[in-house]
Every structure is written in structure tokens, then in C-alpha cells.
C-alpha positions as CSV (number, residue, x, y, z in Angstrom):
1,M,163.9,-14.9,79.1
2,P,163.4,-17.6,76.5
3,D,161.0,-19.6,78.6
4,E,158.6,-16.8,79.2
5,E,155.5,-16.8,77.0
6,I,155.0,-13.7,74.8
7,R,151.5,-12.5,75.3
8,P,149.7,-9.7,73.4
9,D,149.0,-6.5,75.2
10,P,145.3,-6.4,76.1
11,V,145.2,-2.6,75.5
12,E,145.9,-3.1,71.8
13,M,143.1,-5.8,71.3
14,N,139.7,-5.3,69.9
15,R,136.5,-6.7,71.6
16,S,136.5,-10.0,69.9
17,M,140.2,-10.6,70.7
18,L,139.5,-9.6,74.3
19,K,136.7,-12.2,74.6
20,N,139.1,-15.0,73.8
21,Y,142.1,-13.6,75.8
22,D,143.1,-15.4,78.9
23,M,143.9,-12.9,81.6
24,P,146.5,-14.0,84.1
25,G,145.1,-15.0,87.5
26,K,141.5,-15.5,88.6
27,R,138.7,-13.1,87.7
28,T,137.1,-11.4,90.7
29,V,133.9,-9.5,91.3
30,L,135.9,-6.4,92.0
31,I,136.1,-3.5,89.6
32,C,139.1,-1.4,88.6
33,P,138.9,2.0,90.5
34,E,140.6,3.7,87.5
35,C,138.5,2.5,84.6
36,G,135.6,0.5,86.0
37,G,136.7,-2.8,84.2
38,P,136.8,-6.2,85.9
39,L,139.9,-7.1,87.9
40,W,141.8,-10.4,87.9
41,E,143.6,-11.5,91.1
42,I,147.2,-12.4,90.6
43,R,149.1,-14.2,93.3
44,R,152.9,-14.4,93.2
45,H,154.4,-16.0,96.3
46,N,152.8,-14.1,99.2
47,L,151.9,-11.1,97.2
48,I,148.5,-10.3,95.9
49,S,147.8,-7.8,93.1
50,F,145.0,-7.0,90.8
51,Q,145.0,-6.2,87.1
52,C,142.3,-5.1,84.7
53,H,142.1,-5.8,81.0
54,V,143.6,-2.4,80.1
55,G,146.7,-3.0,82.2
56,H,146.0,-1.1,85.4
57,T,147.8,-3.0,88.2
58,L,147.2,-2.5,91.9
59,S,148.6,-4.0,95.0
60,L,146.1,-5.0,97.7
61,E,147.1,-1.8,99.7
62,S,146.8,0.5,96.7
63,F,143.5,-1.0,95.7
64,L,142.1,-0.3,99.2
65,E,143.5,3.2,99.1
66,E,141.9,3.9,95.7
67,Q,138.6,2.6,97.1
68,A,138.8,4.8,100.2
69,E,139.4,7.9,98.1
70,E,136.5,7.0,95.8
71,I,134.2,6.4,98.8
72,E,135.2,9.7,100.4
73,L,134.8,11.7,97.2
74,S,131.3,10.1,96.6
75,L,130.2,10.9,100.2
76,W,131.3,14.5,99.9
77,K,129.5,14.8,96.5
78,T,126.4,13.2,98.1
79,L,126.5,15.6,101.0
80,R,126.7,18.6,98.7
81,T,123.8,17.3,96.6
82,L,121.6,16.8,99.6
83,K,122.3,20.4,100.7
84,D,121.5,21.6,97.2
85,R,118.2,19.6,97.3
86,A,117.2,21.2,100.6
87,E,117.8,24.6,99.2
88,I,115.8,23.9,96.1
89,F,112.9,22.4,98.1
90,R,112.9,25.5,100.3
91,Q,112.8,27.8,97.2
92,I,109.9,25.9,95.8
93,A,108.2,25.9,99.2
94,A,108.5,29.6,99.4
95,E,106.9,30.0,95.9
96,R,104.0,27.6,96.9
97,S,103.5,29.6,100.1
98,Q,103.2,32.8,98.2
99,Q,100.7,31.1,95.9
100,D,98.7,30.2,99.1
101,D,99.3,26.5,98.7
102,S,100.3,25.8,102.3
103,V,99.9,22.0,102.0
104,A,102.5,21.8,99.2
105,A,104.7,24.3,100.9
106,Q,104.7,22.3,104.1
107,Q,105.4,19.0,102.3
108,L,108.3,20.7,100.5
109,E,109.7,22.1,103.8
110,M,109.5,18.6,105.2
111,Q,111.5,17.2,102.2
112,A,114.1,20.0,102.8
113,E,114.4,19.1,106.5
114,N,114.7,15.4,105.5
115,A,117.5,16.2,103.1
116,L,119.3,18.3,105.7
117,R,119.0,15.4,108.3
118,R,120.5,13.0,105.8
119,A,123.3,15.5,105.0
120,E,124.1,15.9,108.7
121,L,124.3,12.1,109.1
122,L,126.8,12.0,106.2
123,R,128.8,14.8,107.6
124,H,129.1,13.0,110.9
125,A,130.2,9.8,109.1
126,L,132.8,11.7,107.2
127,Q,134.2,13.3,110.4
128,V,134.2,10.0,112.4
129,G,137.3,8.4,111.0
130,E,139.8,7.8,108.3
131,L,138.7,5.6,105.5
132,K,142.2,4.8,104.2
133,P,143.6,1.5,105.4
134,D,146.5,1.4,107.8
135,P,149.4,-0.4,106.1
136,E,150.5,-1.9,109.4
137,S,147.1,-3.6,109.7
138,L,147.7,-5.4,106.4
139,A,150.8,-7.4,107.4
140,P,151.2,-10.6,105.2
141,D,149.8,-12.9,107.9
142,Q,146.7,-10.6,108.3
143,T,145.9,-10.1,104.6
144,P,142.1,-10.4,104.2
145,D,140.9,-13.4,102.1
146,L,139.0,-12.1,99.1
147,D,137.7,-15.4,97.9
């Protein structure tokens, strides 16, 4: 393809080279779910894809799937952390109770209950529905506008 411009691979560039490198497409506010770098939107005909400076390339559908997986993983981690916090608050409350500090024990029990309520809300949200996009809902004429 003699008319095609030969471009350096961004993966092999240092920081100063990357600053002056023109990525194809339009820079977005979105981040790459794989590396956390900025994404550029690339439009070819009716297809939209995203590419980061290290070369990760995602279709619109795969980007939404990656996000859904990241959201679900984060929510499950948060749920586990809230339950751990409740357990720790309860352990400290029991110690304070044994030390005859009923005010501190009561406050810690309230914090434990609050953490468990928040965990239950998260558990309910996780059980309500699927976070991954339905490919049928992203037909070309229904592609969301990301501008």
C-alpha cells in the first residue's frame, strides 16, 4: 500500500515522542479499561472503535463489555469490603464493651450496622440485572452518540 503513511508504533515511543505524536481520531474523555490510558475515537464508515496510546483497540461493544465487567468486579469488591468493615467494627465494639466503654461500643455497633445496610443495598443492585450490554440493542442506527 504505497499511499498509506508509515507511522511509528506508540508502544515503542518515549514520553517526549508521545507528547508530539498525533493519535488517529479524536481524543475522548474515556479511559482504556485495560491500561487506564486515554482513548481516541476512530470512525471508519459506520464503525466506531477506540484506541489508546499503547495500542489497545476496542469496538464500541467490547468497550461496553469491558466496562460492565469492571463495574461488576468493583461492586463485588466493595460488597466484600463493607462486610469486612462490619466485622471489624463489631470486634472493636466487643472489646470496648468489655472495657466498660458502652458509648464507644454502641457507636461502633451503629457503624457495623450501617456498613451491613450499605452491603445489602449493593447485593440487591448486583442481583437486579445484567450489566453487560445486549448486542441487539446496539444496532448501527441505535449507536449512542459519545460526543
